[in-house]
BASE-578369 format. One record per residue: x, y, z of N, C-alpha, C, O, CB in turn; residue in one letter; residue number from 1. Coordinates in steps of 0.02 Angstrom, whole numbers, plus 32768, in hexadecimal, padded with zeros to 4 digits. Each point is the difference from the previous one (the first is absolute). Glycine has a CB too. Layout:
// BASE-578369
ATOM   n.u   n.v   n.w  ca.u  ca.v  ca.w   c.u   c.v   c.w   o.u   o.v   o.w  cb.u  cb.v  cb.w  code  pos
ATOM     X     Y     Z     X     Y     Z     X     Y     Z     X     Y     Z     X     Y     Z     A  NUM
...
***
This chain:
// BASE-578369
ATOM   n.u   n.v   n.w  ca.u  ca.v  ca.w   c.u   c.v   c.w   o.u   o.v   o.w  cb.u  cb.v  cb.w  code  pos
ATOM  3612  8357  DA22  7FF8  8048  7FE3  7FFF  8036  802C  8015  8038  7FF2  7FB1  7F99  7FBC     M    1
ATOM  801D  801B  8091  7FFD  802B  8032  8049  8022  801A  8006  803A  8014  7F8E  7F7E  8006     A    2
ATOM  809C  801C  7FE1  804B  8013  800C  8011  802F  7FCC  801C  8032  8017  8005  7F60  801B     D    3
ATOM  7FD8  806E  7F93  800D  8034  7FCA  7FD8  803B  800C  801D  8036  7FF7  7FFB  7F76  7FB7     V    4
ATOM  7FAB  8056  8065  7FD7  803C  8014  801D  8027  803C  8009  803D  8001  7F92  7F85  7FD5     D    5
ATOM  8075  800F  8062  801F  801F  803C  8043  802A  7FEC  800E  8039  8014  7FC1  7F62  8036     S    6
ATOM  8054  8040  7F8F  803D  8027  7FEF  7FF9  8040  7FD5  8025  8031  8004  800F  7F63  8004     K    7
ATOM  7F9C  8066  7FD1  7FF0  8038  7FCC  7FE0  8038  8030  800F  803B  7FF8  7FD6  7F73  7F95     S    8
ATOM  7FF4  8040  80A0  7FE7  8038  8031  8038  801C  8025  8005  803D  8007  7F8E  7F8D  800A     S    9
ATOM  809C  8008  8009  803D  801C  8029  801F  802C  7FD9  8011  8036  8019  8004  7F6C  8027     L   10
ATOM  7FF9  804F  7F7E  8024  8033  7FDB  7FE4  803A  7FF0  8021  8034  7FFA  8010  7F7D  7FE0     W   11
ATOM  7F8D  804D  801E  7FD1  8039  7FF5  8005  802E  8045  8005  803E  7FFB  7FA3  7F75  7FB1     K   12
ATOM  8057  802E  8091  800A  8026  8038  8040  8029  8000  8001  803C  800C  7FBC  7F6F  802B     L   13
ATOM  8080  802D  7FBA  803C  801B  8006  7FFF  803A  7FCA  8016  8037  8011  8023  7F58  801D     L   14
ATOM  7FB5  806A  7FA2  8002  802E  7FBD  7FDD  803B  8020  801A  8038  8002  7FDF  7F6D  7F93     W   15
ATOM  7FC3  804D  8089  7FD6  8044  8019  8021  802A  8032  8002  803D  7FFC  7F99  7F87  7FF2     D   16
ATOM  807E  8018  8042  801C  8018  8043  804A  8008  8009  8017  800B  8039  7F8B  7FBE  7FF0     Y   17
ATOM  8089  8032  7F9E  8042  8010  7FFD  8009  8053  8004  7FE6  8028  7FD9  8030  7F64  7FE1     D   18
ATOM  8012  8084  807A  7FFD  8046  7FFE  802A  8022  7FC9  7FFD  803C  7FF5  7FEC  7FBA  8083     P   19
ATOM  803B  7FE3  7F6A  8034  8013  7FC4  7FCD  8009  7FBA  7FCD  7FE0  7FF5  80A7  7FCF  8045     N   20
ATOM  7FA3  8079  7FA5  7FE1  8003  7FBD  8015  7FC5  7FD8  803B  7FF0  8002  7FC2  808C  8001     G   21
ATOM  7FDA  7F63  7FDC  800F  7FC7  7FD2  7FEF  8019  7FBA  7FCE  8024  7FFA  8019  7F7F  8060     L   22
ATOM  8037  8050  7F7A  7FF9  8013  7FB2  8018  7FCD  7FD7  802F  7FDD  8012  7FE1  8095  8003     L   23
ATOM  7FD2  7F84  7FB0  8006  7FC6  7FD2  8000  801D  7FBD  7FCA  8017  7FEE  7FFC  7F98  805C     V   24
ATOM  8070  8055  7F8A  7FF6  800B  7FC1  8012  7FD4  7FCC  8031  7FDA  8005  7FD5  8084  8024     L   25
ATOM  7FD3  7FA5  7FA0  8010  7FD6  7FCE  8044  800A  7FD4  802A  8029  8013  7F59  7FCF  7FEF     D   26
ATOM  8086  7FE4  7FC7  8041  800F  7FDF  7FFD  8039  7FD5  8032  8015  7FE2  7FE8  7F7A  8020     E   27
ATOM  7FA7  808E  7FFA  8007  8048  7FDE  7FFE  8037  802F  7FF5  803A  7FEF  7FD4  7F9E  7FAF     T   28
ATOM  8043  8011  80AA  8002  803B  8032  7FBA  801A  800D  7FFD  803A  8014  8076  7FE9  7FC4     L   29
ATOM  7F4E  7FBA  801E  7FC3  8012  800E  7FEC  7FE1  804B  800F  7FC7  8010  7FD8  803F  7F6B     K   30
ATOM  7FFD  801E  80A8  7FEF  7FEA  8045  7FBB  7FCC  7FF0  7FCE  800C  7FDF  8065  8072  806A     I   31
ATOM  7FE4  7F42  7FDC  7FD4  7FCC  8005  7FDB  7FF1  803C  7FC9  7FE5  8003  807B  7FF9  7FB1     I   32
ATOM  7FE7  803B  8082  7FE4  7FF0  804A  8017  8035  8030  803A  8015  7FFC  7FC8  7F6D  7FF1     L   33
ATOM  7FD8  8090  803B  8019  8034  8036  7FDA  7FE7  8043  7FC9  7FE5  7FFB  8047  808B  7FAE     V   34
ATOM  800B  7F97  808F  7FE0  7FE8  803F  7FE1  8044  801E  8015  8036  7FEC  8044  7F5F  802C     N   35
ATOM  7F74  8067  801A  7FF0  803A  8020  8033  802B  8016  7FF5  803C  7FF6  7FB5  7F8C  8025     P   36
ATOM  8090  8027  8005  802E  802D  8019  801A  8026  7FD2  8007  803B  800D  800E  7F83  8042     A   37
ATOM  7FFD  802A  7F75  8020  802A  7FC7  7FC5  8035  7FEF  800E  803C  7FFA  8043  7F5C  7FCE     L   38
ATOM  7F6D  804E  8032  7FCB  8034  7FEC  8002  8032  8034  7FF7  8039  7FEB  7FBE  7F79  7FD9     C   39
ATOM  8053  8047  807B  8004  8035  8030  8038  802A  7FF6  7FF8  803E  8001  7FD3  7F81  804B     R   40
ATOM  806F  8025  7FA8  8041  8030  7FF1  7FF7  8025  7FC4  8015  803A  7FFF  8037  7F7A  8035     M   41
ATOM  7F96  8032  7F95  8002  8025  7FCA  7FB2  8028  7FED  7FF6  801C  7FCB  8072  7F8B  8012     L   42
ATOM  7F67  8054  805B  7FD2  802F  800E  7FCC  7FEE  7FC7  7FDF  802D  7FE5  8074  802F  8054     K   43
ATOM  7FA5  7F65  7FB5  7FDC  7FEB  7FC6  7FD6  7FBD  800C  8014  7FDD  802E  8049  805D  7F8E     S   44
ATOM  7F6F  7FB3  8022  7FE2  7FC5  8008  801B  7FD0  7FCA  8015  8015  7FCA  7F87  8025  806A     E   45
ATOM  8063  7F81  7FDC  801D  7FD0  7FD7  7FEC  8008  7FB9  8027  7FF6  7FD1  7FDE  7FC2  808E     A   46
ATOM  7FB7  805B  7F98  7FE6  7FFA  7FBB  8020  8041  7FD5  8004  8000  7FC3  7F85  7FBF  8069     A   47
ATOM  808B  8076  7FFC  801F  802C  7FD7  804A  8003  7FF9  801F  8030  7FE9  7F81  8005  802F     G   48
ATOM  807B  7F8E  8002  8045  7FF1  7FF1  800F  7FC1  7FD6  8034  7FFC  7FDF  7FDF  803D  808A     L   49
ATOM  7FC4  7F9A  7F98  8003  7FBC  7FDF  7FF8  8016  7FB6  7FD3  8026  7FEC  7FF8  7F8C  8079     V   50
ATOM  8069  8030  7F72  7FF8  800D  7FB2  8020  8032  7FE8  800B  8004  7FC4  7F95  7FD7  803F     G   51
ATOM  8076  8053  802B  801F  803D  7FE3  8056  7FF3  800A  801B  7FDD  802B  7F6E  807B  7FF7     R   52
ATOM  8098  7FD0  7FA7  8047  7FFD  7FF6  8016  8013  804C  7FE1  8028  8022  8025  7FFA  7F54     P   53
ATOM  802E  7FBF  809F  8023  8013  8043  801C  8046  7FF5  8001  8026  8030  8021  7F5D  7FF2     A   54
ATOM  7FF6  8093  7FA4  801B  803D  7FFA  7FD1  8035  800E  8010  8036  8018  803C  7F9D  7F9D     T   55
ATOM  7F79  801C  803A  7FC8  803A  800C  7FF4  8013  804A  7FF1  8038  8013  7FD1  7F9E  7F86     E   56
ATOM  8048  7FF1  8091  7FF8  8003  8048  8038  8015  8023  7FFA  8030  8027  7FBD  7F7F  7FD0     V   57
ATOM  8085  8032  8002  8045  8008  801B  8031  8024  7FEB  802D  8015  8024  7FBC  7F97  7FF3     L   58
ATOM  8010  805F  7FA6  8036  802B  7FDB  802E  7FD2  7FEC  7FF1  7FCF  7FDD  8005  8097  8060     G   59
ATOM  804A  7FA7  7FD8  8035  7FCF  7FE9  7FFD  7FBA  801B  800D  7FF9  803C  8036  8067  7FBA     N   60
ATOM  7FB1  7F6F  7FE8  800A  7FBF  8017  8037  7FD6  7FDA  7FF5  7FCA  7FE4  7F93  803E  803F     V   61
ATOM  80B0  8016  7FDF  8034  7FDD  7FD8  8018  7FC1  8032  800F  7FCB  7FE5  801D  80AB  7FD4     S   62
ATOM  7FD6  7F8E  8088  800D  7FCB  8025  7FD6  7FC3  7FF8  8019  7FCA  800C  8010  8087  8039     E   63
ATOM  7F99  7FB3  7FA7  7FCF  7FCF  7FF7  8016  7FDC  7FB8  8001  7FC3  7FF8  7F9C  8083  8050     F   64
ATOM  8075  7FE9  7F8A  800C  7FE7  7FBA  8045  7FDF  8008  800C  7FD0  7FDC  7FAD  808D  7FE1     R   65
ATOM  8078  7FB9  806E  8044  7FDB  8008  7FF2  7FB9  8020  8016  7FCC  7FE7  802D  80A8  802B     T   66
ATOM  7F98  7F8F  8023  7FF3  7FC4  8022  7FE3  7FCD  7FCE  801D  7FCA  7FFC  7FD1  8075  8071     A   67
ATOM  7FDE  7FCC  7F6C  7FE4  7FDA  7FD2  8037  7FE5  7FC4  8005  7FC6  7FEE  7F8A  807F  8033     L   68
ATOM  8092  7FEA  7FCA  8035  7FF7  7FCF  8033  7FCC  8012  800E  7FCE  7FDF  7FE1  80A6  8005     R   69
ATOM  802A  7F9F  8053  803D  7FD0  8019  7FF3  7FD1  802D  802D  7FD9  800F  8016  8079  7FE3     T   70
ATOM  7F7D  7FA8  802D  7FEF  7FC5  802A  8018  8008  8041  7FF8  7FD3  8029  800B  7FE6  7F7C     G   71
ATOM  8021  808A  806E  8019  800E  8042  7FD9  8027  8032  7FE2  8031  7FEA  807E  7FC7  7FDC     Q   72
ATOM  7F9B  7FFC  8074  7FE2  802B  802B  801A  8033  8012  803E  8000  7FFF  7F99  7FB7  801E     R   73
ATOM  8006  8087  7FF9  801A  8046  800A  7FE5  800C  8048  7FC4  8004  800D  803A  802B  7F71     R   74
ATOM  803A  7FD5  80B7  7FE6  8003  803E  8016  8039  8028  803C  800F  7FFC  7FBA  7F7F  7FFA     I   75
ATOM  7FE2  8097  8034  8011  8039  8024  8005  8044  7FD4  8026  802E  800F  8017  7F7E  8040     G   76
ATOM  7F9D  8056  7F7D  7FF8  8044  7FDA  7FD4  802A  8024  7FC7  7FEF  800F  8049  7FDF  7F85     L   77
ATOM  800C  806B  807B  7FCE  8035  801D  7FF2  8036  7FCE  8028  8019  7FD8  8003  7FD5  809A     E   78
ATOM  7F88  8022  7F97  7FF5  803C  7FC6  7FCF  8025  8028  7FE2  7FE6  802E  802E  7FDD  7F56     R   79
ATOM  7FEA  8078  806B  7FC5  802F  8016  7FCF  7FFE  7FC3  8016  7FF8  7FC8  8036  805C  8087     A   80
ATOM  7F76  7FB3  7FBC  7FC7  8006  7FD9  7FDE  8044  8012  7FC6  7FFE  8017  802E  7F81  7FE3     Y   81
ATOM  802A  80BA  7FFE  7FDD  803D  8016  7FBC  800D  7FEA  7FE0  8029  8021  8088  8001  7FE3     P   82
ATOM  7F7F  7FBD  7FCC  7FBA  8002  7FEC  7FDA  7FD6  8030  7FC2  8006  8003  8059  800C  7F84     Q   83
ATOM  8000  7FCA  809B  7FCD  7FD3  802F  8018  800D  804E  7FE6  7FDF  802D  8008  7FB8  7F70     F   84
ATOM  8043  8097  8072  801C  8010  8036  8014  7FC0  8027  7FF0  7FF3  803A  7FD2  8078  7FC1     E   85
ATOM  8069  7F6C  7FD6  8013  7FC2  8017  8055  7FFD  7FF4  8020  801B  7FD4  7F5E  7FAE  800F     L   86
ATOM  8098  800D  8051  8048  7FEC  7FF8  8000  7FB7  8007  7FE3  7FE9  8031  804E  8082  7FFC     F   87
ATOM  7FEC  7F6B  7FA9  8001  7FB6  8009  8043  7FDF  7FFD  802C  8018  7FDC  7F68  7FEA  7FF5     V   88
ATOM  8076  7FCA  8052  8031  7FD3  7FEB  7FE6  7FC1  7FD7  7FCF  7FE0  8013  806E  8049  8052     R   89
ATOM  7FE9  7FC6  7F60  7FD7  7FD2  7FD2  802A  7FBE  7FF7  803D  8002  7FF9  7F89  8066  7FC3     K   90
ATOM  8019  7F61  8045  801D  7FC4  7FE6  7FDB  7FE5  7FC5  7FC4  7FF2  7FFE  8065  7FF5  8072     L   91
ATOM  8009  8014  7F5E  7FD9  7FF6  7FB8  8019  7FBB  7FF2  803C  7FF7  800F  7FC1  8089  7FBC     I   92
ATOM  7FE2  7F4C  801D  801A  7FC7  7FEE  7FD0  7FDD  7FC2  7FC2  7FFE  8004  8076  7FF9  807C     F   93
ATOM  7FEE  7FEE  7F48  7FDA  7FE3  7FD6  7FE9  7FBE  8011  801E  7FDE  8029  8016  8063  7F91     P   94
ATOM  7F94  7FAA  8027  7FE7  7FBC  8004  7FFC  7FE7  7FB7  7FCE  8004  7FDC  7FEF  8011  8092     I   95
ATOM  807F  7FCF  7F81  8017  7FEF  7FB9  7FC9  7FCF  7FD9  7FEE  800E  7FC7  8095  7FFB  8066     P   96
ATOM  7F65  7FC0  7FF2  7FD6  7FD6  7FE2  7FB0  8021  7FF0  7FD7  7FEC  7FD7  8078  7FB4  8068     N   97
ATOM  7FAC  808A  7FE4  7FC1  8028  7FEF  800D  8044  7FD3  7FD0  801F  7FE8  7FFE  7FB3  808C     E   98
ATOM  806E  8041  7F83  800E  803C  7FD9  7FE1  8041  8025  7FE5  802E  7FE2  801B  7F88  7FAF     H   99
ATOM  8006  8047  80A8  7FE8  803D  802E  803F  800E  802E  8030  7FDB  8009  7F49  8003  7FFB     I  100
ATOM  807A  8065  8019  802C  801E  802E  7FD2  8014  803E  7FC7  8016  7FF7  808E  8014  7FAA     V  101
ATOM  7FC3  7FCF  8097  7FE2  8010  803B  802A  8033  802E  803E  8001  8003  7F8B  7F8C  7FF1     A  102
ATOM  800D  809B  802F  8023  8035  8027  7FDD  8001  8042  7FC3  8000  8008  805E  8048  7F91     G  103
ATOM  800A  7FB9  8093  7FE7  800E  8050  8014  8048  800F  803A  8013  7FF6  7FDA  7F6E  8038     I  104
ATOM  7FC1  80A4  7FE7  8008  8049  801C  8000  7FFE  8043  7FCF  7FE7  801E  7FFC  804D  7F8A     F  105
ATOM  806C  7FE5  807A  7FFD  8004  8046  7FF6  8054  800C  8028  8028  7FE8  8029  7F60  8030     V  106
ATOM  7F7D  808A  800C  7FF5  8047  800A  802D  8019  8035  7FFF  7FE6  8038  7F8D  8010  7FA3     D  107
ATOM  8099  8039  8015  802C  801D  8027  7FF5  804D  800E  8027  8023  8020  8020  7F83  7FB6     L  108
ATOM  7F83  806C  800F  7FEB  8049  7FFE  7FFF  801D  804C  8016  8039  8009  7F9E  7FB1  7F87     T  109
ATOM  8039  7FFC  809A  8006  8020  804A  8045  800C  8013  800D  8038  8016  7F8F  7F8C  8010     T  110
ATOM  8094  8012  7FD6  8044  8003  800F  8020  8030  7FD3  802C  8027  8014  7FD3  7F67  8016     E  111
ATOM  7FEA  806F  7F93  8024  802F  7FD3  7FEF  8047  8016  802C  802A  8004  7FD0  7F84  7F9A     W  112
ATOM  7FC4  805E  806F  7FE4  8043  8010  802C  8017  8046  801E  8036  8002  7F5D  7FAE  7FC5     K  113
ATOM  8084  7FEB  8072  8028  8016  8036  804C  8012  7FF3  801F  802E  801A  7F92  7F8E  8024     Q  114
ATOM  8066  801A  7F9A  8048  8013  7FEB  800E  8040  7FE1  8032  8022  800E  7FD8  7F6F  7FE4     K  115
ATOM  7FBF  8082  7FDA  8004  8047  7FE2  7FEE  8031  802C  801A  8037  7FF7  7FCD  7FA2  7FA3     Q  116
ATOM  7FEA  801F  809F  7FF0  8030  8030  8044  8006  8029  801A  8037  8002  7F60  7FAF  8001     E  117
ATOM  80A1  7FEC  801A  8045  8001  8029  8033  8024  7FD8  8024  802B  801A  7FC6  7F65  801E     L  118
ATOM  801B  8061  7F86  8031  8025  7FD3  7FEB  804D  7FFA  802D  8029  7FFE  7FE9  7F67  7FBD     Q  119
ATOM  7FA8  8085  8042  7FE9  8042  7FFF  801C  8024  803C  801E  8036  7FFD  7F7B  7FA7  7FC5     K  120
ATOM  8059  7FFF  8079  8008  801C  8044  804A  8010  8007  8011  8036  801A  7F8C  7F89  8019     L  121
ATOM  8090  8012  7FB7  8045  8006  7FF7  801E  8039  7FDC  8033  801D  8012  7FC2  7F75  7FF5     K  122
ATOM  7FE8  807A  7FC6  8010  8032  7FCF  7FF2  8049  8025  8026  8030  7FFE  7FBA  7F7B  7F98     Q  123
ATOM  7FE1  8052  808C  7FE8  8042  802C  802F  8009  802B  8019  8037  8009  7F74  7FBC  7FF4     E  124
ATOM  8085  7FDA  8024  8032  800D  8042  8041  801E  7FE7  801A  8030  801B  7FBA  7F69  802A     A  125
ATOM  8045  8048  7F85  8043  8016  7FE3  7FEF  8054  7FEF  8025  802D  8014  8004  7F4A  7FB1     I  126
ATOM  7FA5  8095  8019  7FEC  8042  7FEF  8007  802E  802E  8020  8034  7FFB  7F9E  7FA2  7FC4     Q  127
ATOM  801B  8012  807C  7FFD  8028  8046  803F  8008  801F  800D  8036  801A  7F87  7FA0  7FFC     E  128
ATOM  8097  7FFA  7FEA  8049  8001  8023  8022  8032  7FD9  8020  802A  801F  7FEA  7F5A  8008     V  129
ATOM  7FF5  807D  7F95  8022  802F  7FDC  7FED  804A  8006  8029  802F  7FFF  7FE6  7F74  7FBC     R  130
ATOM  7FA7  8064  804B  7FEB  8039  8017  8015  8026  803C  800E  803C  8005  7FA7  7F96  7FC4     R  131
ATOM  804B  7FFC  8065  8019  8014  8046  804E  800F  8005  8018  802B  8025  7F89  7F8C  8008     V  132
ATOM  807F  8023  7FAD  804A  8012  7FFF  8019  803E  7FD6  8030  8024  800F  7FDB  7F64  8001     V  133
ATOM  7FCD  807C  7FBA  8003  8046  7FDC  7FED  803A  8030  8026  8031  8002  7FBA  7F97  7F8F     D  134
ATOM  7FF0  8036  808F  7FE9  8038  8033  8038  800B  8037  801A  8036  800C  7F65  7FA8  7FE5     K  135
ATOM  8092  7FE5  802F  8033  8012  802E  8045  8011  7FE1  8029  8018  8027  7F99  7FA1  8028     Q  136
ATOM  804F  803E  7F79  803F  801E  7FE1  7FF9  8043  7FF4  802E  8027  8007  7FED  7F78  7FC7     M  137
ATOM  7FA2  8073  801D  7FF1  8048  7FE9  8005  8024  804B  802A  802D  8007  7F7E  7FBA  7F83     N  138
ATOM  8035  8008  80A6  8003  8019  8042  804A  8008  8014  800F  8036  8019  7F82  7F94  8001     V  139
ATOM  809A  800B  7FDF  8043  7FEE  801F  802D  803D  7FDD  802B  8021  801D  7FC4  7F4B  7FF1     A  140
ATOM  7FFB  809D  7FA9  8021  802D  7FDD  7FEE  804D  8017  8029  802E  8001  7FDB  7F76  7FA1     Q  141
ATOM  7FC1  8061  806D  7FEA  8041  800D  801F  8015  8046  8019  8038  8009  7F78  7FB5  7FAF     N  142
ATOM  806C  7FE0  807B  8022  800E  8039  8051  8006  7FF8  8020  8023  8027  7F7C  7FA3  8011     I  143
ATOM  807E  801D  7F9B  804A  800A  7FF9  8006  8043  7FDF  8033  801F  8011  7FEC  7F63  7FE3     A  144
ATOM  7FB5  809F  7FDD  8008  802F  7FE2  7FF7  8043  8032  8020  8033  7FF6  7FC1  7F81  7FA0     G  145
ATOM  7FEA  8044  80A4  7FF8  802C  802E  8043  8006  8029  801D  8036  8009  7F66  7FB2  7FF4     L  146
ATOM  8091  7FDF  8018  8034  7FFF  8031  8041  8020  7FDC  8027  8022  8021  7FA3  7F72  801D     L  147
ATOM  803F  8060  7F80  8033  8021  7FE1  7FFD  804B  7FF5  8032  8024  8003  7FD9  7F74  7FD0     G  148
ATOM  7FB3  807F  801F  7FF8  8041  8006  800F  8024  8041  8026  8030  8001  7F91  7FB7  7FAE     E  149
ATOM  8029  8000  808A  800E  8024  8048  8046  7FEE  8011  801B  8025  8029  7F6C  7FD3  8006     T  150
ATOM  809A  7FDA  7FBB  804A  7FF7  8012  8025  803E  7FD5  802A  8023  801B  7FCF  7F4C  7FF9     T  151
ATOM  7FF7  8097  7FB5  801F  8036  7FDA  7FEF  8040  8020  8030  8024  800F  7FCA  7F9C  7F88     A  152
ATOM  7FCD  8054  8075  7FF3  8036  801E  8010  800B  8044  7FFB  803A  8015  7FBD  7FC3  7FA0     E  153
ATOM  805F  7FD0  8077  8021  8003  8037  804A  8012  7FF8  801C  802D  801F  7F92  7F86  8009     T  154
ATOM  806E  8026  7FAB  8049  8016  7FF5  8009  803E  7FEC  802F  8020  8018  7FEA  7F7D  7FCF     K  155
ATOM  7FBE  807D  7FEC  8005  8048  7FEC  7FF7  8036  8040  8023  8032  8008  7FAA  7FA5  7F81     V  156
ATOM  8005  8016  809C  7FF0  8028  8037  8041  7FFC  802B  801D  8035  800C  7F5F  7FB7  7FEF     S  157
ATOM  809C  7FDE  801B  803E  7FF9  8020  803C  8020  7FEE  8029  8017  8027  7FA9  7F90  7FEC     L  158
ATOM  8032  805A  7FA8  8038  801C  7FDF  7FFE  804C  8005  8030  8023  800F  7FD4  7F7A  7FA3     L  159
ATOM  7FC4  8075  8042  7FF0  804E  800E  800C  8016  8049  8019  8037  800D  7F8C  7FC4  7F9A     H  160
ATOM  8049  7FD9  8088  8011  8009  8045  804A  8009  8012  8019  802D  8022  7F84  7F93  7FF0     L  161
ATOM  8084  8008  7FCF  804B  7FFF  800B  8023  803B  7FDC  8035  8016  8016  7FC6  7F6B  7FF5     L  162
ATOM  7FEB  8096  7FC2  801D  803B  7FDB  7FF4  8036  8030  8032  8020  8011  7FBA  7FBA  7F75     E  163
ATOM  7FD9  8037  8096  7FF1  8037  802C  802A  7FFE  803C  8014  8034  8019  7F7D  7FCF  7FBF     M  164
ATOM  807D  7FC0  8042  8026  7FFB  8048  804D  8008  7FE9  8029  800E  802C  7F7C  7F99  8018     L  165
ATOM  8071  8050  7F7C  8042  800B  7FEF  800E  8049  7FF9  8030  801D  8018  7FD3  7F76  7FB1     K  166
ATOM  7FCB  8089  8014  7FFF  804E  8005  8005  8029  8038  8022  8033  8002  7FA4  7FBA  7FB0     K  167
ATOM  8012  7FF7  8084  7FFE  8016  8041  8048  8002  8020  801A  8033  8016  7F6E  7FA0  7FF1     E  168
ATOM  8091  7FF6  7FF9  803E  7FE9  8023  803C  8020  7FDD  8036  8004  801D  7F95  7F8B  8006     D  169
ATOM  802C  808A  7F9A  8034  801B  7FDE  800C  804F  800D  802E  801D  7FE3  7FB9  7F85  7FCB     A  170
***
């Protein structure tokens, strides 16, 4: 009996300390189990999650329904849960003999936020480059306009001078 107890406590330790969120739904898609990591991700206590329809907590759970109905795993599904400031990659798999479906939620929020920040910085850099190029083009057009004006004035002045010199010679 001690061997069963030691395995049970090993599974309990793994369940409690796994950094990934673990979720189990029954065949009606009600939450029947959550681990502490998922509770942290969803900013809730297990007591506030267990027994609730998964749709109330997660919104669209069609991938769980599909896995339960087809008996096939769904791997690498990425999804944002803005209400929890959470971005995850999910592995969803049915446990047919038990008529339940389980999900592993890998928290990618930090990487996702970094990627969004990098994207924002790129967009800001592109806008700044456009602004600088537009300003340079405007300055170049102003310089060209001024050069054109002074060139025209110089030409007019030189033509007047030539006319005067021609009149003196005549």
